[in-house]
ROTIPA-875338 format. One line per field, with one value per residue (C-alpha): residue number from 1; chain; residue in one letter; x, y, z. Coordinates in Angstrom, 3 decimals, padded with zeros to 6 digits. Each point is the difference from the previous one (the first is absolute). Example, Ala and Ser with C-alpha at 12.3 -4.5 7.8 and 13.67 -1.06 7.14 Angstrom:
pos (1; 2);
unit (A; A);
code (A; S);
x (012.300; 001.370);
y (-004.500; 003.440);
z (007.800; -000.660);
***
This chain:
pos (1; 2; 3; 4; 5; 6; 7; 8; 9; 10; 11; 12; 13; 14; 15; 16; 17; 18; 19; 20; 21; 22; 23; 24; 25; 26; 27; 28; 29; 30; 31; 32; 33; 34; 35; 36; 37; 38; 39; 40; 41; 42; 43; 44; 45; 46; 47; 48; 49; 50; 51; 52; 53; 54; 55; 56; 57; 58; 59; 60; 61; 62; 63; 64; 65; 66; 67; 68; 69; 70; 71; 72; 73; 74; 75; 76; 77; 78; 79; 80; 81; 82; 83; 84; 85; 86; 87; 88; 89; 90; 91; 92; 93; 94; 95; 96; 97; 98; 99; 100; 101; 102; 103; 104; 105; 106; 107; 108; 109; 110; 111; 112; 113; 114; 115; 116; 117; 118; 119; 120; 121; 122; 123; 124; 125; 126; 127; 128; 129; 130; 131; 132; 133; 134; 135; 136; 137; 138; 139; 140; 141; 142; 143; 144; 145; 146; 147; 148; 149; 150; 151; 152; 153; 154; 155; 156; 157; 158; 159; 160; 161; 162; 163; 164; 165; 166; 167; 168; 169; 170; 171; 172; 173; 174; 175; 176; 177; 178; 179; 180; 181; 182; 183; 184; 185; 186; 187; 188; 189; 190; 191; 192; 193; 194; 195; 196; 197; 198; 199; 200; 201; 202; 203; 204; 205; 206; 207; 208; 209; 210; 211; 212; 213; 214; 215; 216; 217; 218; 219; 220; 221; 222; 223; 224; 225; 226; 227; 228; 229; 230; 231; 232; 233; 234; 235; 236; 237; 238; 239; 240; 241; 242; 243; 244; 245; 246; 247; 248; 249; 250; 251; 252; 253; 254; 255; 256; 257; 258; 259; 260; 261; 262; 263; 264; 265; 266; 267; 268; 269; 270; 271; 272; 273; 274; 275; 276; 277; 278; 279; 280; 281; 282; 283; 284; 285; 286; 287; 288; 289; 290; 291; 292; 293; 294; 295; 296; 297; 298; 299; 300; 301; 302; 303; 304; 305; 306; 307; 308; 309; 310; 311; 312; 313; 314; 315; 316; 317; 318; 319);
unit (A; A; A; A; A; A; A; A; A; A; A; A; A; A; A; A; A; A; A; A; A; A; A; A; A; A; A; A; A; A; A; A; A; A; A; A; A; A; A; A; A; A; A; A; A; A; A; A; A; A; A; A; A; A; A; A; A; A; A; A; A; A; A; A; A; A; A; A; A; A; A; A; A; A; A; A; A; A; A; A; A; A; A; A; A; A; A; A; A; A; A; A; A; A; A; A; A; A; A; A; A; A; A; A; A; A; A; A; A; A; A; A; A; A; A; A; A; A; A; A; A; A; A; A; A; A; A; A; A; A; A; A; A; A; A; A; A; A; A; A; A; A; A; A; A; A; A; A; A; A; A; A; A; A; A; A; A; A; A; A; A; A; A; A; A; A; A; A; A; A; A; A; A; A; A; A; A; A; A; A; A; A; A; A; A; A; A; A; A; A; A; A; A; A; A; A; A; A; A; A; A; A; A; A; A; A; A; A; A; A; A; A; A; A; A; A; A; A; A; A; A; A; A; A; A; A; A; A; A; A; A; A; A; A; A; A; A; A; A; A; A; A; A; A; A; A; A; A; A; A; A; A; A; A; A; A; A; A; A; A; A; A; A; A; A; A; A; A; A; A; A; A; A; A; A; A; A; A; A; A; A; A; A; A; A; A; A; A; A; A; A; A; A; A; A; A; A; A; A; A; A; A; A; A; A; A; A; A; A; A; A; A; A; A; A; A; A; A; A);
code (M; C; A; V; P; T; D; T; D; S; L; L; Q; T; A; R; P; E; L; N; Q; R; V; D; Q; W; L; D; H; L; S; D; E; R; R; L; S; D; K; T; L; L; A; Y; E; R; D; L; H; Q; F; L; R; F; L; T; M; H; L; G; G; A; P; G; L; K; E; I; A; G; L; R; P; A; D; F; R; G; F; L; A; S; R; R; R; Q; G; V; Q; S; R; S; L; A; R; G; L; A; G; I; R; S; F; L; K; F; L; E; R; R; G; E; V; N; A; A; A; S; A; A; V; R; P; P; R; Q; A; R; S; L; P; K; P; V; S; A; R; D; A; L; D; I; S; S; G; D; L; A; M; E; T; E; A; W; I; E; A; R; N; A; A; V; L; T; L; L; Y; G; C; G; L; R; I; S; E; A; L; S; L; T; G; A; M; A; P; K; A; G; T; R; T; L; R; I; R; G; K; G; G; K; E; R; I; V; P; I; L; P; A; V; S; E; A; V; E; L; Y; L; G; R; C; P; Y; A; I; S; A; D; G; P; L; F; L; G; A; R; G; G; A; L; N; P; R; M; I; Q; L; A; M; A; R; L; R; G; A; L; G; L; P; D; S; A; T; P; H; A; L; R; H; S; F; A; T; H; L; L; A; G; G; G; D; L; R; T; I; Q; E; L; L; G; H; A; S; L; A; S; T; Q; V; Y; T; E; V; D; A; A; H; L; L; A; A; Y; D; K; A; H; P; R; R);
x (-001.922; 001.340; 000.294; -000.667; 002.702; -002.110; -000.813; -002.265; -002.290; -000.049; -002.893; 000.001; -001.313; -002.715; -001.017; -002.047; 002.337; -002.420; 000.206; 003.443; 000.482; -002.359; 002.516; 003.018; -002.013; -000.791; 003.690; 000.871; -002.550; 001.190; 003.645; -000.630; -002.421; -001.083; 004.487; -000.619; 003.379; 001.713; -000.721; -003.336; -000.527; 001.558; -002.470; -002.614; 000.490; 000.854; -003.322; -001.575; 001.683; -001.682; -002.842; -000.248; 001.585; -003.277; -002.075; 001.120; -000.462; -003.737; -001.172; 001.162; 002.351; 001.677; -002.086; -000.430; -001.357; -003.386; -000.003; 002.174; -003.459; -002.172; 001.462; -001.561; 001.086; -000.183; 003.032; 002.155; -000.900; 001.225; 003.328; 000.509; -000.794; 002.334; 002.775; -000.704; 000.041; 003.617; 001.027; -000.254; -000.205; -002.491; 002.158; 001.466; -003.933; -001.204; 002.746; -000.960; -003.530; 000.758; 001.823; -003.109; -001.961; 002.205; 000.194; -003.661; -000.348; 002.432; -002.507; -003.055; 001.388; 000.277; -003.734; 001.175; -001.097; -002.037; 002.307; -002.892; 000.576; 003.404; -000.905; -002.721; 002.522; 001.732; 003.492; 002.044; -000.069; 003.261; 002.132; 001.097; 003.397; 002.374; 003.584; 002.575; 002.485; 003.104; 000.394; 001.769; 003.280; 000.433; -001.072; 002.974; 001.846; -000.389; 000.395; 003.244; 002.679; 001.595; -000.058; 002.574; -002.062; 001.841; 003.228; 000.441; -000.377; -001.257; -002.774; -001.172; -000.297; -002.464; -002.080; -000.015; -000.972; -002.925; -001.101; 000.059; -002.390; -002.442; 000.029; 000.506; -002.470; -002.442; 001.101; -000.693; 003.050; -000.716; -000.520; 003.346; 002.150; -002.119; 002.000; 002.563; 002.919; -001.132; -002.967; 003.354; -001.351; 003.089; 000.798; -003.075; -002.232; -003.221; -002.734; -000.060; -002.191; -000.758; -002.052; -002.312; -002.561; -002.041; 002.615; -001.747; 002.625; 000.429; 002.611; 002.297; 001.642; 003.518; 002.125; 003.148; 000.998; -001.353; 002.251; 002.744; -000.250; -000.301; 002.839; 002.203; -000.857; 000.776; 003.357; 000.462; -000.863; 002.515; -001.816; -001.384; -003.569; -001.519; -003.128; -002.048; 000.956; -000.662; 000.778; 000.966; 001.742; 000.767; 003.481; 000.854; -001.126; -002.780; -003.956; -000.604; -002.305; -002.374; 000.780; 003.883; -002.192; -002.431; 003.296; 001.494; -002.917; -000.105; 003.339; -000.783; -002.811; 001.774; 002.857; -002.797; -002.058; -003.311; -002.686; -000.166; -002.796; 002.515; 000.943; 000.409; -003.387; -000.746; 002.352; -002.912; -002.024; 001.919; 000.536; -004.292; -000.681; 003.336; -001.499; -003.894; 001.346; 002.342; -003.418; -000.288; -003.066; -002.065; -000.051; 003.592; 001.598; -002.453; 001.870; 003.162; -000.334; -002.155; -003.312; -002.801; -002.673; 000.586; -001.582; 003.361; 001.806; -002.563; 001.038; 003.199; -002.366; -000.586; 003.217; 000.896; -003.182; 001.257; 003.198; -001.171; -002.134; 002.885; 002.352; -003.769; 000.416; 003.046; 001.087; -003.024; -000.287; -003.291; 000.851);
y (017.583; -000.740; 002.286; -000.833; 001.321; 003.046; 000.779; 002.132; 000.714; -000.795; -000.532; 003.600; 000.783; -002.922; 000.387; 002.352; 000.866; -002.012; -003.127; 000.110; -000.485; -002.969; -001.304; 000.897; -001.778; -003.253; -000.422; 000.371; -002.595; -002.299; 000.343; -000.179; -001.985; -002.245; -000.247; -000.255; 000.077; 003.017; -001.392; -000.452; 003.187; 001.835; -002.163; 001.238; 003.436; 000.364; -001.898; 002.276; 003.350; -001.258; -000.525; 003.673; 001.148; -001.382; 001.262; 003.605; -000.482; -001.785; 002.432; 002.944; 000.985; -001.412; -002.348; 000.604; -002.653; 001.339; -001.267; -003.529; -000.581; 000.548; -002.020; -003.034; -003.143; 001.648; 002.207; -002.963; -002.187; 003.708; -000.052; -003.103; -000.106; 002.870; -001.832; -002.542; 001.819; 001.210; -003.500; -000.562; -004.175; -001.495; -000.853; 003.581; 001.194; -002.379; 001.449; 003.630; -001.302; -001.637; 003.244; 002.266; -002.481; 000.103; 004.007; -000.262; -002.127; 001.462; 003.736; -002.573; -001.199; 004.002; 000.391; 001.719; -001.701; -002.714; -002.430; -002.388; 001.822; -001.186; -003.533; -000.115; -000.254; -003.188; 000.192; -001.419; -003.387; -001.274; -002.393; -002.966; -000.107; -003.437; 000.638; -001.261; -002.127; -001.246; -003.557; -001.715; -000.434; 003.427; 000.920; -001.757; 001.351; 003.817; -000.389; -001.969; 002.540; -002.443; 002.091; 002.636; 002.865; 002.743; 001.289; -000.186; -003.191; 001.474; 001.659; -002.935; -001.818; 002.888; -000.685; -003.634; 000.841; 002.429; -002.295; -003.131; 001.849; 000.412; -003.307; -001.629; 002.166; 001.635; 003.145; 003.143; 001.869; 003.183; -002.679; -001.815; 003.665; 001.020; -002.651; 001.418; -001.467; -001.127; -002.089; -001.884; -003.299; -002.327; -003.640; -000.890; 002.110; -001.381; 002.721; 003.727; 002.638; 002.568; 003.020; -000.157; 002.384; 002.155; -000.776; -003.697; -002.471; -003.383; -003.367; -001.302; -003.306; 000.026; -002.356; -000.836; 001.384; 003.347; 000.478; -001.576; 002.535; 002.506; -000.977; -000.605; 003.450; 001.257; -001.437; 001.672; 003.323; 002.820; 002.057; -000.060; -000.394; 001.230; -001.611; 002.831; 000.909; -002.259; -002.963; 000.098; 002.429; 002.117; 000.039; 003.311; -001.195; 001.612; -001.679; -002.314; 001.118; -002.242; 000.946; -001.591; -003.057; 000.269; 000.740; -002.964; -002.270; 001.463; -000.976; -003.852; -000.237; 001.013; -002.652; -002.287; 001.181; 000.281; 002.294; 003.089; -001.023; -001.572; 003.180; 000.261; -000.853; -002.824; -001.726; 000.732; -001.105; -003.323; -000.328; -000.513; -001.670; -002.778; -000.495; -000.517; -002.285; -002.294; -000.638; 003.650; 000.946; 003.751; 000.750; -000.484; 001.943; 002.683; 000.839; -000.832; 002.692; 002.405; 000.136; 001.419; -001.364; -003.800; 000.712; 002.061; -003.639; -001.742; 000.950; -001.813; -003.113; 001.213; 000.244; -003.840; -000.577; 001.856; -002.456; -002.442; -000.068; 001.421; -002.736; -002.594; 001.802; -000.524; -003.422; -001.778; -002.746; 001.438; 003.596);
z (009.064; -003.041; -002.872; -003.503; -002.367; -001.695; -003.879; -001.586; 002.693; 003.929; 002.681; 000.183; -003.126; -000.334; 003.535; 002.346; 003.515; 001.743; -002.145; 000.046; 003.777; -000.250; -002.384; 002.016; 002.939; -001.988; -001.004; 003.700; 000.873; -003.079; 001.647; 003.624; 001.002; -003.355; -000.504; -003.775; -001.998; -000.934; -003.620; 000.619; 001.522; -003.294; -001.949; 001.315; 000.464; -003.381; -001.120; 001.645; -000.846; -003.633; 001.435; 000.979; -003.178; -001.668; 002.042; -000.337; -003.224; -000.191; 002.301; -000.749; 002.986; 002.438; 002.519; 003.827; 002.079; -001.197; -003.675; 001.289; 002.073; -003.036; -002.601; -001.466; -001.907; -003.101; 001.143; 000.795; -003.068; -001.745; 001.708; -000.694; -003.826; 000.277; 001.318; -002.651; -002.846; 001.213; -000.175; 003.041; 000.732; 002.254; 002.766; 000.577; -000.458; 002.819; 001.985; -000.261; 000.630; 002.920; 001.350; -000.810; 001.894; 003.068; 000.115; 000.008; 002.706; 002.171; -000.538; 001.142; 002.719; 000.990; -001.148; -003.079; -002.272; -001.316; -002.244; -001.251; -003.623; -000.368; 001.313; -002.511; -003.145; -000.704; -000.910; -002.897; -000.852; -000.354; -001.616; 002.208; -000.194; 001.361; 001.947; -002.394; 002.405; -001.334; -000.015; 003.371; -002.494; -000.865; 003.412; 001.408; -003.037; 000.360; 004.338; -000.261; -000.620; -002.169; -003.262; 001.081; -001.501; 001.887; 000.191; 004.151; 001.473; 003.172; -002.546; -001.419; 003.384; 001.320; -003.432; 000.109; 004.515; -001.454; -002.491; 002.217; 002.936; -002.901; -001.544; 003.495; 001.973; -001.959; 000.760; -002.072; -001.042; 002.473; 002.639; -000.368; -000.180; 003.375; 001.733; 002.433; 000.996; 003.455; -002.360; -002.336; -000.219; 001.233; 000.780; 002.699; -001.101; 000.128; -001.184; -000.816; 000.793; -002.782; 000.118; -003.877; -001.281; 002.225; 002.834; -000.202; 001.842; -000.464; 000.807; -002.812; 000.358; -000.946; -001.996; -000.088; -003.332; 000.932; 003.019; -001.878; -002.723; 002.336; 001.720; -002.584; -001.118; 003.400; 000.153; -003.482; 000.782; 000.741; 001.183; 004.032; 000.642; 003.396; 001.322; -000.116; -004.008; -003.017; -000.660; -003.810; -000.715; -003.703; -001.732; 002.275; 003.452; -000.007; 000.468; -003.433; -002.764; -001.102; -003.861; 000.415; 000.726; -002.598; -002.855; 001.839; -001.031; -003.469; -000.598; 001.641; -002.428; -002.774; 000.494; 000.517; -002.636; 002.111; -000.935; 001.326; 002.358; 001.935; 002.397; 003.778; 001.055; -002.556; 002.748; 002.907; -002.510; -000.716; 003.514; 000.220; -002.737; 000.829; 003.373; -001.140; -002.389; 002.633; 001.825; 002.030; 001.140; -001.190; 003.952; 000.551; -002.834; 000.460; 003.811; -001.628; -002.668; 002.063; -001.882; 001.756; -001.954; -001.064; -003.607; -000.816; 000.609; -001.807; -002.992; 000.237; -000.657; -003.420; -000.769; 001.241; -002.655; -002.503; -000.124; 000.481; -002.898; -001.601; 000.529; -000.988; -003.192; -000.785; 001.238; -000.719; -003.335; -001.266; -000.351);
***
């Protein structure tokens, strides 16, 4: 089970022992059966902790199963209102409510509470923000390794290989850095099996440019890369920290005059947007990105439409 960094209060102070036990069982369920990522588990545990702290003040004492079973929709609305007054944004509020509902449904399946009260509360309306891809030209410049931003050639080649994987295969940075030496895409490699969020696997095709970038890095890397060890290494030979790629991207966008939205993850957005603009269908792009829902992929149609309208407004003679 994941442990949340402690603050001034702990779950032991904001819930009775039997409720703490259920929290532990719920987190084990999410980790072992639902296979949620550590980051999601931490967020869910933290959100539930905040809810139990609120209930301790709201009810005048640490809640147990009886108090949880007696909650009404007004109690959940009161929690959301208190978090809103603290400056928490709608996206975080919605995530927090989702975690609380997950916990209550877990208890409901055990026959200990009725989760209907939380289901009656609408999550806060969220402003829809579109992904911010970089242009195809900028994506190629970023991943080319031609700008000589590093003092050591092998680190330059390493960064270029990682960024090429993000743009050429649509990988998340965590997925690229989870590759082992045995998984290194080399000449002749046609596909790569990726384990993404929630342990979901997908197959992505490998472009020649991707295998060439990885082979250049392998040829220059001064350290031995084992078959079961990390493919991408840090300056001292250990596993590469994703922060190093984020810093490299920051230097590149400074050199290219790109906005702060040009992050490593923006290359994944660019992969999807450029495929769509080139005639790719949504279902295929969904599979390549590893999205569980087509709705997550459909947002790129709005990005493409926004780019078209911007180009129209800029170029039309009657603008």
